[in-house]
N, C-alpha and C positions, 0 to 999 in steps of 0.2 A: 451243791447247789451251783453252777456252774457258768459264764457269760460264754454261748456255747457258738456266734462265729464272730472277726470282726479284726480288729489291733488289739483286743482285749482276747479274747477264744483263749477259753479255760482260764478265765481267773475266777477265783472259788469269790463269794461269797457266805460272809455266814446269816444262820437264820438265827429269830429268834426263839429262845425252848417253845412260844405257845404268843395266841393272836397275829398273828400272821395264814394268811394258805398264800403260798409262792404260785408266779406260776408253772404250769408243768413246761417241763422244754419243750412236747407237744406240738405246747399252744402255743409258746414263746417262734416256736418255727415257722409256724401255719401264718400266724402274726404278723411277723417278718416276712417274708416270706410277699405278700400280697403285698401290702406297703412298697416297700421296694418294688415291687413292677410297678407300679406308679411312683414314682422315686421321690415315695414321700417321710426318706428318713433321708437323704445325704441333703445335709446342712441343716438342718432341720432344730425351730430352735422346741422341744421339750422339757411340757410339764407334764411332772404321774403326781396324779393324786392317789391317798393311802396309798403311798411307794412301798410300805413292808423290807425285803429283802432293797429293793433299790433293780430289783430283779427286766424292766418291763425298761425302768430308763435309762438302763447301764444300759445292759444292750442293744438300746437306739447308738445310745454313744460311743458306744463300739462299733459301726454299723458307719458313723460316718456326721450323725447330729453335731449340729452347733453349741448347744448350750443346752441347761438341763435345769431344772427344779423340783424336784421333789420332794413331797407333801405329806408325813407322818405323823401322827396326835401321840402315840402311845412311845413315851419313856425309853425303853429299854432297846426299842427296834427302831428312835430314829437318832441312839447314841453309838448304837451297830453302821447304823448308815454312814453316820459326819465320821467312823473310822472309816470304812468302806473304802469312803470316796481318797480317808491322808492316804490307806495303802495305790487307792491307783493312780494320784497324783504320783509317786513314787519310781511310776513303771518309769522302761525306758521311754514305750509306746507314746505315755500322753504325749496327748499332745496340749504343747504349754497357751493354747489359744483355746481352751475348748472352757463351757462355764460351765461350772456345777454349784451347788449348793443345793441342804436341808433347811424348809422351813416345819418348823413344830408344830404342825397347831389341826384341827381336827381341819380335814379337806372344807364340808362346812361353811365353814366359819374364812378361810382362805379366795372360797371361790362370793364371798357375799358382800366381803373387803373390799374386791376387784368390782362393786356393783354393776345397776343403772345406767347407761351410757349412751351417747348420741348415736342417732343411723350415724356408721360407718359400716355398713359395708360395702360401698363401695373403697375403705381404706382397703389396703395389703398390709398392716398395724395402725392401729386406731389406738387412740391417745389409753391412755392408763390412770390409776391415781393419781393425785396428787405425792402424797404423803409420797414418801422417797423412800420408811423402810418395807413400803409392801406394792411399788412400783414392778411392773414387769410387759415384755412387751406383749405384744396378738401374739401366744406360742400358737404357732403348725402341727403342732400332735398331742394330743393327749389323753394320755389311761387316764380311762374308773376301770381300778380292777378293786371293790367295797369287797367287801366281808359276803359271805355269804351268805347270814340271816339279815342281813339289809336288801329293807320291802323296796317294792316295787316303788310305792310312793311314794319314796325317800330318793331313790335313784332320781324319777321324774323332777322332781320338786331341785334337781342337786341340775340336771339338768337343762331347768327350765331358766332355772340363777346362772348359771356355765354361760348357755349359748345368750341371754337379755344383761351379761356383761364386760368387759374392758380386757379378759382375758383371751376372745379368742378374735380370727378376722377371719376376713374375706374369703379363706380359702383352709382352713383351718379343717383337719381333719379327729374327730373325736374318737375314740378306738371304750368299745366300754365290756369287761369282762363279765358275763353271769352264769350264774347256776344255769345246765338248758329243764328246771324243776320247774324254774322260777317263768310271771308270768314276762312276757314283752312287755317290755314299758312304754312311753305314747314319747312318740317323735316331740321337740319339740316346735310350735307353727316357725314355718322358715330355712328345715333340716327335714331330715327322710335320714333313715339308716337301707346306705345304696346298694348294702352286702350285708350279708349275717349268712355266718358262717360258724359250725361245730366242730370244735376239739377234743371229740373223746367228754366227758361228761360239759364242758365248757360251750361257751354260745358266746360271741364275739359278736358283734355290735360296729360294724362301720359307719358312724355317725356323720357327713360335711351339708355344709348351704346344698342350696334347691337351685 
């Protein structure tokens, strides 16, 4: 598996022996073609939930995003991802001002730790948790690529908690990947699936504020 385009094009990603379902190159190309057509990658602060190999988040960095937090719960995948970031930083093409780190925890726990906020929809970057260990900016781009076994109900709960917390801002775009065999999730109030696209057996929801 490799980075498809940008400053890290061709960079090889390490895939764990089991436990991850990497996004296909076809889906990745489709996702980033869509996002770049709307200018949603350049200089973006990116959150990658269920990061796995880090393919989506690192692809975003390669194409001009300025910061990345990758959240992964599996021990082996998290270790490999930290190693991947270490290798990236040694590249001559690495931008020293780029921020990239891994948080090893469950996506649900990470989202809940940045929970209910006051109404900050009018702010471009809302206030975040006062705990410095978990404080993040409001992210511009959030990838959610859970295992296909992750139920629709679990997706809906995660989306609800994400939409109510401090990880989003008024311009946040949430990119949710699901199998095209699963039921479509209900989108949180105040948000909408601006577009839904199929890339092979992968269905992608581009979720934005109303």
